[in-house]
SENUSE-960613 format. One record per residue (C-alpha): residue in one letter; x negated, y, z. Coordinates in Angstrom, 1 decimal, decimal comma. Each point is the difference from the previous one (the first is absolute). Last residue first. Layout:
REM residues N
<r rest="a" px="X" py="Y" pz="Z"/>
...
//
This chain:
REM residues 328
<r rest="a" px="8,0" py="-15,0" pz="13,7"/>
<r rest="l" px="0,5" py="3,5" pz="-0,5"/>
<r rest="r" px="2,7" py="1,9" pz="1,9"/>
<r rest="n" px="-2,9" py="2,0" pz="1,7"/>
<r rest="t" px="-0,8" py="1,9" pz="-2,6"/>
<r rest="y" px="3,6" py="1,8" pz="-0,3"/>
<r rest="d" px="-0,4" py="2,7" pz="2,0"/>
<r rest="k" px="-3,5" py="1,3" pz="-1,8"/>
<r rest="y" px="2,4" py="0,2" pz="-3,1"/>
<r rest="p" px="1,9" py="3,0" pz="1,5"/>
<r rest="d" px="-2,6" py="2,3" pz="-0,1"/>
<r rest="h" px="0,3" py="2,7" pz="2,7"/>
<r rest="g" px="-1,3" py="3,5" pz="-0,9"/>
<r rest="k" px="-2,5" py="1,9" pz="-1,5"/>
<r rest="s" px="0,7" py="3,4" pz="-0,5"/>
<r rest="v" px="1,0" py="2,7" pz="-3,1"/>
<r rest="p" px="0,8" py="3,6" pz="1,1"/>
<r rest="s" px="3,5" py="1,3" pz="-1,2"/>
<r rest="l" px="1,0" py="1,9" pz="-2,9"/>
<r rest="k" px="3,7" py="0,1" pz="-0,8"/>
<r rest="g" px="2,3" py="-0,3" pz="-2,7"/>
<r rest="d" px="1,3" py="-3,3" pz="1,0"/>
<r rest="h" px="-3,8" py="-1,5" pz="-0,1"/>
<r rest="d" px="-3,1" py="1,9" pz="-1,2"/>
<r rest="l" px="-2,6" py="-1,9" pz="2,6"/>
<r rest="l" px="-3,1" py="2,4" pz="0,7"/>
<r rest="i" px="-3,8" py="-1,5" pz="0,5"/>
<r rest="q" px="-1,8" py="3,1" pz="1,6"/>
<r rest="q" px="-3,8" py="-0,7" pz="-0,8"/>
<r rest="g" px="-1,0" py="3,6" pz="-1,3"/>
<r rest="k" px="0,8" py="1,1" pz="-3,8"/>
<r rest="t" px="2,6" py="-2,1" pz="-2,1"/>
<r rest="f" px="0,4" py="-3,0" pz="-1,6"/>
<r rest="e" px="2,9" py="-0,9" pz="-1,8"/>
<r rest="g" px="2,8" py="-2,5" pz="0,5"/>
<r rest="v" px="1,9" py="-3,4" pz="-1,0"/>
<r rest="i" px="-0,7" py="-0,1" pz="-4,0"/>
<r rest="a" px="1,8" py="-3,2" pz="-1,2"/>
<r rest="a" px="-0,8" py="-3,5" pz="-0,4"/>
<r rest="p" px="2,4" py="-3,2" pz="-0,4"/>
<r rest="r" px="-2,1" py="-2,9" pz="-1,4"/>
<r rest="h" px="0,6" py="-1,9" pz="-3,4"/>
<r rest="h" px="-3,1" py="-0,4" pz="-0,8"/>
<r rest="q" px="0,2" py="3,0" pz="-2,7"/>
<r rest="k" px="1,3" py="2,4" pz="2,8"/>
<r rest="i" px="-3,1" py="0,0" pz="1,3"/>
<r rest="e" px="-1,7" py="1,0" pz="-3,1"/>
<r rest="r" px="2,8" py="2,7" pz="-0,4"/>
<r rest="l" px="-0,4" py="1,2" pz="3,2"/>
<r rest="v" px="-3,8" py="0,7" pz="-0,6"/>
<r rest="d" px="0,2" py="1,8" pz="-3,1"/>
<r rest="s" px="3,1" py="2,1" pz="1,4"/>
<r rest="a" px="-2,4" py="0,9" pz="2,9"/>
<r rest="g" px="-3,0" py="1,7" pz="-2,1"/>
<r rest="d" px="0,9" py="3,4" pz="0,2"/>
<r rest="k" px="1,1" py="-0,1" pz="3,9"/>
<r rest="r" px="-3,8" py="-1,2" pz="0,5"/>
<r rest="t" px="0,1" py="-3,6" pz="1,5"/>
<r rest="v" px="0,3" py="-1,9" pz="4,0"/>
<r rest="i" px="1,3" py="-3,6" pz="-0,4"/>
<r rest="l" px="2,2" py="-1,8" pz="2,4"/>
<r rest="f" px="1,0" py="-3,5" pz="0,8"/>
<r rest="s" px="2,9" py="-2,1" pz="0,4"/>
<r rest="g" px="-1,0" py="-4,1" pz="0,5"/>
<r rest="f" px="0,0" py="0,1" pz="3,7"/>
<r rest="s" px="2,1" py="2,3" pz="1,1"/>
<r rest="s" px="0,4" py="-0,3" pz="3,7"/>
<r rest="c" px="3,2" py="2,1" pz="1,3"/>
<r rest="h" px="-0,6" py="3,8" pz="1,9"/>
<r rest="l" px="1,2" py="2,2" pz="-3,0"/>
<r rest="p" px="3,1" py="-2,6" pz="-0,5"/>
<r rest="s" px="1,1" py="1,6" pz="3,6"/>
<r rest="w" px="2,1" py="-2,5" pz="2,1"/>
<r rest="g" px="3,4" py="0,5" pz="1,1"/>
<r rest="l" px="1,3" py="-3,8" pz="-0,8"/>
<r rest="n" px="2,3" py="0,4" pz="-2,4"/>
<r rest="e" px="-1,5" py="3,1" pz="-1,7"/>
<r rest="c" px="-3,1" py="-2,1" pz="0,2"/>
<r rest="l" px="1,4" py="-2,9" pz="-1,6"/>
<r rest="t" px="1,4" py="2,5" pz="-3,2"/>
<r rest="l" px="-3,1" py="1,5" pz="-0,5"/>
<r rest="l" px="-1,7" py="-3,4" pz="-0,6"/>
<r rest="a" px="2,7" py="-0,6" pz="-2,4"/>
<r rest="e" px="-1,1" py="2,8" pz="-1,8"/>
<r rest="d" px="-3,6" py="-0,8" pz="0,0"/>
<r rest="w" px="-1,3" py="3,0" pz="-0,2"/>
<r rest="p" px="-1,8" py="2,1" pz="-2,6"/>
<r rest="i" px="-0,3" py="3,2" pz="2,1"/>
<r rest="a" px="1,7" py="3,4" pz="-2,0"/>
<r rest="d" px="2,6" py="0,2" pz="3,1"/>
<r rest="y" px="-2,8" py="0,2" pz="2,4"/>
<r rest="h" px="-1,8" py="3,1" pz="-1,9"/>
<r rest="i" px="-3,4" py="-0,2" pz="1,7"/>
<r rest="i" px="-2,5" py="3,1" pz="0,5"/>
<r rest="l" px="-3,3" py="-0,5" pz="0,8"/>
<r rest="g" px="-3,3" py="1,4" pz="1,9"/>
<r rest="q" px="-3,8" py="-0,4" pz="-1,2"/>
<r rest="n" px="-2,9" py="-0,9" pz="1,6"/>
<r rest="t" px="-0,2" py="-3,1" pz="-2,6"/>
<r rest="a" px="-0,6" py="-2,6" pz="2,5"/>
<r rest="k" px="1,9" py="0,9" pz="2,4"/>
<r rest="s" px="3,0" py="1,2" pz="-2,1"/>
<r rest="l" px="0,5" py="-3,6" pz="-1,5"/>
<r rest="e" px="-0,3" py="-1,7" pz="3,2"/>
<r rest="t" px="3,0" py="2,3" pz="1,2"/>
<r rest="v" px="1,6" py="-0,4" pz="-3,2"/>
<r rest="a" px="-0,6" py="-4,1" pz="0,3"/>
<r rest="t" px="1,4" py="-0,4" pz="3,5"/>
<r rest="t" px="3,4" py="2,1" pz="-0,5"/>
<r rest="l" px="0,4" py="-2,7" pz="-3,1"/>
<r rest="g" px="0,1" py="-3,0" pz="1,5"/>
<r rest="g" px="-1,5" py="-0,6" pz="3,8"/>
<r rest="e" px="-1,9" py="-3,1" pz="-1,3"/>
<r rest="a" px="-0,4" py="-0,3" pz="-3,4"/>
<r rest="l" px="0,0" py="2,9" pz="-3,3"/>
<r rest="d" px="-3,0" py="0,4" pz="-2,1"/>
<r rest="h" px="-2,0" py="2,5" pz="-0,8"/>
<r rest="m" px="-1,3" py="1,6" pz="-3,1"/>
<r rest="l" px="-2,1" py="2,9" pz="-1,3"/>
<r rest="l" px="-0,9" py="2,3" pz="-2,6"/>
<r rest="i" px="1,9" py="-1,4" pz="-2,7"/>
<r rest="e" px="0,3" py="1,3" pz="-3,5"/>
<r rest="q" px="-3,2" py="-1,6" pz="-1,4"/>
<r rest="k" px="0,4" py="-3,3" pz="1,6"/>
<r rest="s" px="2,5" py="-1,2" pz="-2,6"/>
<r rest="l" px="2,1" py="-2,9" pz="2,0"/>
<r rest="p" px="-1,3" py="-3,6" pz="-0,8"/>
<r rest="t" px="-1,2" py="-0,5" pz="3,4"/>
<r rest="a" px="3,5" py="1,4" pz="1,9"/>
<r rest="v" px="2,7" py="-2,4" pz="-1,5"/>
<r rest="s" px="-1,3" py="-3,3" pz="0,4"/>
<r rest="t" px="-2,0" py="1,1" pz="2,9"/>
<r rest="v" px="3,5" py="0,8" pz="2,1"/>
<r rest="d" px="1,1" py="-3,4" pz="-0,1"/>
<r rest="f" px="2,8" py="0,5" pz="3,1"/>
<r rest="p" px="2,7" py="0,1" pz="-2,4"/>
<r rest="s" px="-0,2" py="-2,8" pz="-1,8"/>
<r rest="l" px="0,3" py="-2,3" pz="3,4"/>
<r rest="d" px="3,8" py="-0,9" pz="-0,5"/>
<r rest="q" px="0,8" py="-3,1" pz="2,5"/>
<r rest="a" px="1,7" py="2,2" pz="2,6"/>
<r rest="l" px="2,0" py="2,0" pz="-2,4"/>
<r rest="l" px="1,2" py="-2,9" pz="-2,2"/>
<r rest="l" px="1,2" py="-1,4" pz="3,4"/>
<r rest="r" px="1,8" py="3,3" pz="1,1"/>
<r rest="q" px="1,7" py="0,8" pz="-3,1"/>
<r rest="e" px="1,4" py="-3,7" pz="0,1"/>
<r rest="t" px="1,2" py="0,2" pz="3,8"/>
<r rest="d" px="1,5" py="3,5" pz="-0,8"/>
<r rest="l" px="-1,7" py="3,1" pz="1,1"/>
<r rest="i" px="0,7" py="2,6" pz="2,1"/>
<r rest="v" px="1,2" py="-0,6" pz="3,0"/>
<r rest="d" px="-1,6" py="-3,5" pz="-0,1"/>
<r rest="i" px="-3,3" py="2,0" pz="0,4"/>
<r rest="t" px="-0,6" py="-0,5" pz="3,1"/>
<r rest="t" px="1,5" py="-3,7" pz="0,2"/>
<r rest="p" px="-2,9" py="-0,7" pz="-2,3"/>
<r rest="e" px="-2,6" py="0,7" pz="3,0"/>
<r rest="v" px="-3,2" py="-1,9" pz="-1,0"/>
<r rest="n" px="0,0" py="0,0" pz="-4,2"/>
<r rest="a" px="2,7" py="2,8" pz="-0,8"/>
<r rest="l" px="-1,5" py="2,0" pz="2,5"/>
<r rest="f" px="-3,5" py="-0,2" pz="-1,3"/>
<r rest="w" px="1,3" py="0,9" pz="-3,5"/>
<r rest="l" px="2,1" py="2,9" pz="1,3"/>
<r rest="t" px="-3,4" py="1,7" pz="1,9"/>
<r rest="e" px="-2,2" py="-1,0" pz="-3,3"/>
<r rest="r" px="2,9" py="1,9" pz="-2,2"/>
<r rest="g" px="0,0" py="3,6" pz="2,0"/>
<r rest="v" px="-1,2" py="1,7" pz="-3,4"/>
<r rest="p" px="0,6" py="-1,5" pz="-3,4"/>
<r rest="g" px="-2,7" py="1,3" pz="-1,1"/>
<r rest="a" px="-2,7" py="2,1" pz="-1,1"/>
<r rest="a" px="-0,3" py="3,1" pz="1,6"/>
<r rest="i" px="-1,5" py="3,3" pz="-1,3"/>
<r rest="l" px="-1,4" py="2,9" pz="1,4"/>
<r rest="v" px="-1,0" py="3,4" pz="-1,6"/>
<r rest="d" px="-2,7" py="2,1" pz="-0,1"/>
<r rest="g" px="0,9" py="3,7" pz="0,6"/>
<r rest="p" px="-2,2" py="0,2" pz="3,3"/>
<r rest="k" px="-3,5" py="-1,8" pz="-0,8"/>
<r rest="v" px="-1,2" py="-3,8" pz="-0,6"/>
<r rest="s" px="-3,5" py="0,2" pz="-0,6"/>
<r rest="r" px="-0,8" py="-1,1" pz="3,7"/>
<r rest="p" px="1,2" py="-3,3" pz="-1,0"/>
<r rest="p" px="-3,2" py="-1,0" pz="-1,8"/>
<r rest="e" px="0,3" py="0,0" pz="-3,7"/>
<r rest="t" px="-0,8" py="-2,9" pz="-2,1"/>
<r rest="k" px="-2,5" py="-0,6" pz="-3,1"/>
<r rest="e" px="-2,2" py="-3,1" pz="-0,1"/>
<r rest="p" px="2,9" py="-2,0" pz="0,5"/>
<r rest="l" px="0,0" py="-2,3" pz="3,2"/>
<r rest="f" px="-0,4" py="-3,7" pz="0,9"/>
<r rest="g" px="1,6" py="-2,5" pz="2,1"/>
<r rest="l" px="-0,1" py="-2,1" pz="2,8"/>
<r rest="c" px="2,7" py="-1,2" pz="1,9"/>
<r rest="t" px="-0,1" py="-1,4" pz="3,4"/>
<r rest="s" px="2,7" py="-2,4" pz="1,6"/>
<r rest="s" px="0,9" py="-1,0" pz="3,7"/>
<r rest="i" px="2,1" py="-2,5" pz="0,1"/>
<r rest="f" px="2,2" py="-0,7" pz="3,2"/>
<r rest="p" px="1,8" py="-3,2" pz="1,3"/>
<r rest="h" px="2,3" py="0,4" pz="3,1"/>
<r rest="i" px="-0,6" py="-0,6" pz="3,8"/>
<r rest="l" px="-3,7" py="0,1" pz="-0,1"/>
<r rest="g" px="-1,9" py="-1,0" pz="3,3"/>
<r rest="d" px="-1,6" py="-3,1" pz="-1,2"/>
<r rest="y" px="-1,1" py="0,4" pz="-3,8"/>
<r rest="g" px="0,4" py="-2,3" pz="-3,3"/>
<r rest="g" px="-2,4" py="1,0" pz="-3,0"/>
<r rest="t" px="-0,6" py="1,4" pz="-3,4"/>
<r rest="h" px="-3,1" py="2,4" pz="-1,0"/>
<r rest="g" px="-0,6" py="1,9" pz="-2,8"/>
<r rest="g" px="-1,4" py="0,4" pz="-3,6"/>
<r rest="l" px="0,2" py="2,1" pz="-3,2"/>
<r rest="i" px="3,4" py="-0,6" pz="-1,0"/>
<r rest="r" px="0,2" py="1,3" pz="-3,5"/>
<r rest="i" px="3,1" py="2,9" pz="-0,8"/>
<r rest="e" px="1,3" py="0,2" pz="-3,7"/>
<r rest="l" px="3,3" py="1,2" pz="1,5"/>
<r rest="s" px="2,0" py="-2,7" pz="-1,1"/>
<r rest="r" px="-2,5" py="-2,3" pz="0,8"/>
<r rest="a" px="-0,3" py="1,5" pz="4,0"/>
<r rest="a" px="3,7" py="-0,3" pz="0,6"/>
<r rest="s" px="0,2" py="-3,8" pz="-1,4"/>
<r rest="g" px="-3,1" py="-1,0" pz="1,9"/>
<r rest="l" px="2,1" py="1,8" pz="3,0"/>
<r rest="q" px="3,0" py="-2,0" pz="-0,3"/>
<r rest="r" px="-1,9" py="-3,3" pz="-0,3"/>
<r rest="m" px="-2,0" py="0,6" pz="2,9"/>
<r rest="t" px="3,4" py="0,5" pz="2,2"/>
<r rest="n" px="1,4" py="-3,0" pz="-1,1"/>
<r rest="e" px="-3,6" py="-2,0" pz="0,8"/>
<r rest="l" px="0,3" py="1,7" pz="3,3"/>
<r rest="w" px="3,3" py="-0,8" pz="0,8"/>
<r rest="k" px="0,4" py="-3,6" pz="-0,9"/>
<r rest="e" px="-3,0" py="-0,5" pz="2,2"/>
<r rest="t" px="1,8" py="1,1" pz="2,5"/>
<r rest="t" px="-0,7" py="1,8" pz="3,2"/>
<r rest="g" px="-0,4" py="-1,6" pz="3,1"/>
<r rest="p" px="-3,1" py="1,8" pz="1,3"/>
<r rest="p" px="0,1" py="3,2" pz="-0,7"/>
<r rest="y" px="-0,6" py="2,0" pz="-3,2"/>
<r rest="c" px="-3,1" py="1,9" pz="-1,5"/>
<r rest="v" px="-0,8" py="0,5" pz="-3,9"/>
<r rest="n" px="-2,6" py="3,0" pz="-0,5"/>
<r rest="l" px="0,1" py="0,6" pz="-3,6"/>
<r rest="t" px="-2,7" py="1,7" pz="-2,3"/>
<r rest="l" px="1,4" py="1,8" pz="-3,6"/>
<r rest="f" px="-1,5" py="1,4" pz="-3,2"/>
<r rest="h" px="0,7" py="2,0" pz="-2,4"/>
<r rest="p" px="2,6" py="2,6" pz="0,6"/>
<r rest="v" px="-0,2" py="3,3" pz="-2,4"/>
<r rest="a" px="-0,5" py="2,8" pz="1,3"/>
<r rest="g" px="1,7" py="3,5" pz="0,6"/>
<r rest="a" px="-0,3" py="0,0" pz="3,6"/>
<r rest="m" px="3,7" py="-1,0" pz="0,3"/>
<r rest="s" px="-0,4" py="-2,7" pz="-2,3"/>
<r rest="v" px="-2,8" py="-1,3" pz="2,7"/>
<r rest="d" px="2,6" py="0,2" pz="3,1"/>
<r rest="t" px="2,7" py="-1,9" pz="-2,1"/>
<r rest="a" px="-2,8" py="-2,6" pz="-1,0"/>
<r rest="t" px="-0,2" py="-0,3" pz="4,3"/>
<r rest="y" px="4,0" py="-0,5" pz="0,3"/>
<r rest="h" px="0,5" py="-1,7" pz="-2,8"/>
<r rest="v" px="-2,2" py="-3,2" pz="0,2"/>
<r rest="a" px="0,7" py="-1,0" pz="3,6"/>
<r rest="f" px="3,4" py="1,2" pz="-0,3"/>
<r rest="f" px="0,9" py="-3,0" pz="-2,8"/>
<r rest="g" px="-1,5" py="-2,7" pz="2,1"/>
<r rest="y" px="1,8" py="1,0" pz="2,9"/>
<r rest="y" px="3,5" py="-0,1" pz="-1,6"/>
<r rest="e" px="1,4" py="-3,1" pz="1,8"/>
<r rest="l" px="-1,3" py="1,0" pz="3,3"/>
<r rest="p" px="2,7" py="2,9" pz="0,1"/>
<r rest="v" px="-2,0" py="3,3" pz="0,7"/>
<r rest="g" px="-1,8" py="1,3" pz="3,4"/>
<r rest="i" px="-3,3" py="-1,5" pz="-0,8"/>
<r rest="v" px="-2,3" py="0,9" pz="-3,2"/>
<r rest="p" px="-3,0" py="1,5" pz="1,1"/>
<r rest="d" px="-1,6" py="2,9" pz="-2,1"/>
<r rest="t" px="-3,2" py="1,1" pz="-1,4"/>
<r rest="a" px="-1,2" py="2,1" pz="-3,1"/>
<r rest="a" px="-3,3" py="0,5" pz="-1,8"/>
<r rest="i" px="-0,5" py="2,7" pz="-2,8"/>
<r rest="l" px="-3,4" py="-1,1" pz="-1,8"/>
<r rest="r" px="-1,5" py="2,8" pz="-2,4"/>
<r rest="g" px="-1,9" py="-1,3" pz="-3,1"/>
<r rest="s" px="-1,5" py="-4,0" pz="-0,2"/>
<r rest="i" px="0,8" py="-2,8" pz="1,9"/>
<r rest="p" px="-0,9" py="-3,7" pz="-0,8"/>
<r rest="a" px="0,8" py="-2,5" pz="2,9"/>
<r rest="e" px="-1,2" py="-2,4" pz="2,0"/>
<r rest="t" px="1,7" py="-2,2" pz="2,7"/>
<r rest="f" px="-0,8" py="-0,7" pz="3,4"/>
<r rest="d" px="0,6" py="-3,0" pz="2,8"/>
<r rest="l" px="-1,4" py="-2,6" pz="-1,7"/>
<r rest="p" px="1,7" py="-2,2" pz="-2,6"/>
<r rest="m" px="-2,6" py="0,0" pz="-3,0"/>
<r rest="a" px="1,2" py="-1,4" pz="-2,8"/>
<r rest="r" px="3,0" py="-1,0" pz="1,0"/>
<r rest="p" px="1,7" py="2,8" pz="0,8"/>
<r rest="d" px="-0,1" py="1,1" pz="-3,6"/>
<r rest="d" px="0,0" py="3,8" pz="0,0"/>
<r rest="i" px="2,0" py="2,7" pz="-1,0"/>
<r rest="r" px="3,2" py="-1,7" pz="1,1"/>
<r rest="p" px="3,4" py="0,1" pz="-1,4"/>
<r rest="l" px="1,9" py="-2,0" pz="3,2"/>
<r rest="h" px="2,1" py="-3,0" pz="0,0"/>
<r rest="r" px="-2,7" py="-2,3" pz="-0,2"/>
<r rest="f" px="-1,9" py="1,2" pz="2,4"/>
<r rest="v" px="2,4" py="0,1" pz="2,8"/>
<r rest="l" px="1,8" py="-3,3" pz="1,1"/>
<r rest="r" px="-2,1" py="-2,8" pz="-1,6"/>
<r rest="e" px="-3,2" py="1,5" pz="-0,4"/>
<r rest="l" px="0,2" py="2,0" pz="3,4"/>
<r rest="d" px="1,2" py="-3,4" pz="1,2"/>
<r rest="a" px="-3,1" py="-1,6" pz="-0,9"/>
<r rest="f" px="-2,2" py="2,7" pz="0,6"/>
<r rest="g" px="0,9" py="0,3" pz="4,0"/>
<r rest="l" px="3,0" py="2,3" pz="1,7"/>
<r rest="k" px="-1,9" py="2,0" pz="2,2"/>
<r rest="g" px="1,2" py="-0,7" pz="3,5"/>
<r rest="k" px="3,0" py="-1,6" pz="1,2"/>
<r rest="p" px="1,8" py="-2,8" pz="-2,6"/>
<r rest="l" px="2,6" py="1,1" pz="-2,3"/>
<r rest="s" px="3,4" py="-2,2" pz="1,2"/>
<r rest="m" px="1,7" py="-2,3" pz="-2,6"/>
//
């Protein structure tokens, strides 16, 4: 059955949405357009849209996109607000399955749904979900400007996996040259590499100065943003990066640079050199590959150490963007 236009009614919300979500309130108590939450401490908020991924995974990413941003700030995610919009003709089945998946992802991170909006509107081609995650920051955190030359950069991978996963779902023939059918199907259904929050939140923050995730534009975009935020330069060691090996093989076949490939699920950590081994040990306890991939330098130049040469790092084309039109 198709969903109606406009704001979804309370009866349908109860039937298709509310019962799948770990809400902070009982919507029956006061069914108005707001929700109250007890908040104290230093608040961190992050907002992201979910669009441009396969429809069957919207619920997962509606939680993890914004929860990741909050955890990268060193905060603990607590609440989520949602704006779920879809074009006429969207089925009830999609909405209910999405809410079920979203609720499961939120519960796994102990996040409560604070409120939101659900409705169908003309002018939309695909559904989209905009989510805002709220979390609380510990009292003692160092600002980005505390990073200095000699501090090191750790990457937690597998770097580039998001691009490979996306292609396995929307353009599987592209990766048939490197993976057989069984491997590709397993890859397409594996969301575990995209749960950053479960890895980053428990990390001891004593040795960590700053964290930043890799998403659109991949590693080159992320290190450029880090350099700008810290007002420091960087030297990146290509061969030390914990790449997704299958992604490297694919890039060789297609002539892409893995440096520019979207890599949500991977993240960067800045730490003092003498604290790096402790951070690496913690990450690897979560069965994530991780390594020191660079160090900070004076100035704002970003250099890549590859094949015995140093060359400037610049943003490039992210091939992920070429395949979003394959989404139904």
